[in-house]
DOPA-370096 format. One record per residue (C-alpha): chain; y, z, x; residue number from 1. Coordinates in steps of 0.1 Angstrom, whole numbers, plus 5000, padded with zeros to 4 digits. Each point is the difference from the previous one (the first is absolute). Layout:
! residues N
- A Y Z X NUM
...
END
This chain:
! residues 177
- A 9622 4144 8844 1
- A 5017 4981 5028 2
- A 4993 4968 5018 3
- A 4978 5016 5026 4
- A 4978 5016 4972 5
- A 4995 4965 4984 6
- A 4990 4986 5034 7
- A 4975 5029 5006 8
- A 4985 4995 4965 9
- A 4994 4963 5008 10
- A 4985 5009 5034 11
- A 4977 5029 4988 12
- A 4969 4978 4992 13
- A 5002 4985 5035 14
- A 5007 5034 5016 15
- A 4970 5015 4983 16
- A 4978 4972 5012 17
- A 5013 5003 5036 18
- A 5014 4964 4999 19
- A 5035 5007 5011 20
- A 5013 4995 5035 21
- A 5005 5031 5021 22
- A 5038 5000 4997 23
- A 4999 4996 4962 24
- A 4974 5027 4997 25
- A 5022 5024 5020 26
- A 5030 4991 4978 27
- A 4979 5006 4968 28
- A 4987 5034 5013 29
- A 5035 5011 5010 30
- A 5012 4991 4965 31
- A 4971 5019 4984 32
- A 5008 5031 5020 33
- A 5035 5001 4985 34
- A 4995 4987 4965 35
- A 4980 5022 4975 36
- A 4996 4973 4973 37
- A 4986 4974 5024 38
- A 4977 5026 5015 39
- A 4986 5008 4965 40
- A 4996 4963 4993 41
- A 4982 4995 5033 42
- A 4975 5028 4991 43
- A 4995 4985 4966 44
- A 4994 4966 5014 45
- A 4971 5013 5022 46
- A 4981 5014 4970 47
- A 4973 4976 4986 48
- A 5007 4985 4966 49
- A 4975 5010 4974 50
- A 4982 4969 4987 51
- A 4982 4995 4967 52
- A 4969 4980 4996 53
- A 5007 4970 4978 54
- A 4971 4986 4981 55
- A 5001 4964 4990 56
- A 4997 4991 4963 57
- A 4990 4965 5009 58
- A 4963 4990 4998 59
- A 4998 4980 5032 60
- A 4964 4989 4994 61
- A 5010 4985 4967 62
- A 5031 4984 5015 63
- A 4980 4984 5028 64
- A 4974 4987 4975 65
- A 5029 4984 4979 66
- A 5015 4984 5032 67
- A 4966 4987 5011 68
- A 4994 4985 4965 69
- A 5033 4982 5001 70
- A 4993 4987 5034 71
- A 4966 4988 4989 72
- A 5016 4982 4970 73
- A 5025 4983 5024 74
- A 4972 4990 5023 75
- A 4980 4985 4971 76
- A 5032 4981 4989 77
- A 5006 4987 5035 78
- A 4964 4988 5004 79
- A 5000 4984 4965 80
- A 5032 4982 5008 81
- A 4985 4989 5033 82
- A 4969 4986 4982 83
- A 5022 4982 4975 84
- A 5021 4985 5028 85
- A 4968 4991 5019 86
- A 4986 4982 4970 87
- A 5033 4982 4991 88
- A 5010 4990 5035 89
- A 4967 4992 5017 90
- A 5001 4972 5025 91
- A 4968 4987 4985 92
- A 5020 4990 4969 93
- A 5027 4984 5020 94
- A 5025 5025 4990 95
- A 5025 5009 5026 96
- A 5017 5028 4981 97
- A 4984 5024 5024 98
- A 5026 4990 5027 99
- A 5026 5019 4980 100
- A 4980 5026 4980 101
- A 4980 5015 5029 102
- A 5030 5009 5022 103
- A 5015 5016 4968 104
- A 4968 5018 4993 105
- A 4998 5012 5037 106
- A 5037 5011 4999 107
- A 4996 5020 4967 108
- A 4967 5015 5011 109
- A 5013 5010 5034 110
- A 5032 5015 4985 111
- A 4978 5021 4976 112
- A 4972 5011 5024 113
- A 5017 4995 5034 114
- A 4966 4991 5016 115
- A 4990 4966 5013 116
- A 4963 5008 4995 117
- A 5005 5003 4962 118
- A 5020 4968 4999 119
- A 4972 4982 5019 120
- A 4973 5013 4977 121
- A 5019 4991 4968 122
- A 5009 4966 5013 123
- A 4967 4991 5017 124
- A 4972 5014 4978 125
- A 5008 4984 4966 126
- A 5005 4966 5017 127
- A 4969 5003 5020 128
- A 4979 5010 4969 129
- A 5016 4973 4979 130
- A 4996 4973 5026 131
- A 4964 5011 5007 132
- A 4992 4995 4963 133
- A 5019 4968 4997 134
- A 4987 4984 5032 135
- A 4964 5012 4994 136
- A 5000 4978 4969 137
- A 5008 4970 5022 138
- A 4972 5008 5024 139
- A 5022 5000 5031 140
- A 4997 5025 5028 141
- A 5015 5027 4978 142
- A 5005 5028 5025 143
- A 5021 4981 5025 144
- A 5020 4982 4974 145
- A 5007 5032 4981 146
- A 5011 5019 5031 147
- A 5023 4971 5009 148
- A 5016 4998 4966 149
- A 5004 5037 4997 150
- A 5013 5001 5035 151
- A 5028 4976 4991 152
- A 5010 5022 4971 153
- A 4998 5031 5022 154
- A 5023 4985 5026 155
- A 5026 4993 4973 156
- A 4997 5035 4986 157
- A 5004 5015 5034 158
- A 5032 4979 5004 159
- A 5012 5017 4969 160
- A 4990 5034 5014 161
- A 5020 4994 5032 162
- A 5030 4992 4978 163
- A 4994 5032 4982 164
- A 4998 5019 5033 165
- A 5033 4985 5011 166
- A 5016 5010 4967 167
- A 4988 5036 5005 168
- A 5013 5000 5036 169
- A 5033 4987 4989 170
- A 5003 5026 4973 171
- A 4992 5028 5025 172
- A 5028 4988 5023 173
- A 5025 5001 4972 174
- A 5031 4978 4997 175
- A 5013 4984 5032 176
- A 5030 5016 5014 177
END
């Protein structure tokens, strides 16, 4: 096998697909007229390859059920953590720990789910419910106050999510060159 045969071997897939330039096609055809081994190889490369049906041994339904169960457990854990943080850092109890904890909760939740809506629900609802219960006992306009307090927590969680988004964007870009 000489150098020309190696080149023709490399070009055969492109030749069979009709993807070579006219000049290159003419050169390959001229070579195939003179070279018996390359001509046989060209004929073999045109024949379809027999394929076998491969059956999967993986039970995809069971696998998806396990994944959904794990995701549900993570969601329950996130909501539970959110409720605990809501109770511990409520503005009604003059605790300002939420200023740090909610951006962290927003960051972690966003990095896990990569969705702002889930961050908003996990940050807003527990605080809204907790504030509604807490404010209702003080007989103040509970709805507006609860929305306001939960909104503050939500804003801080969204700040954390934006930080999470920036982290993901920086990771996509890779190291600076």
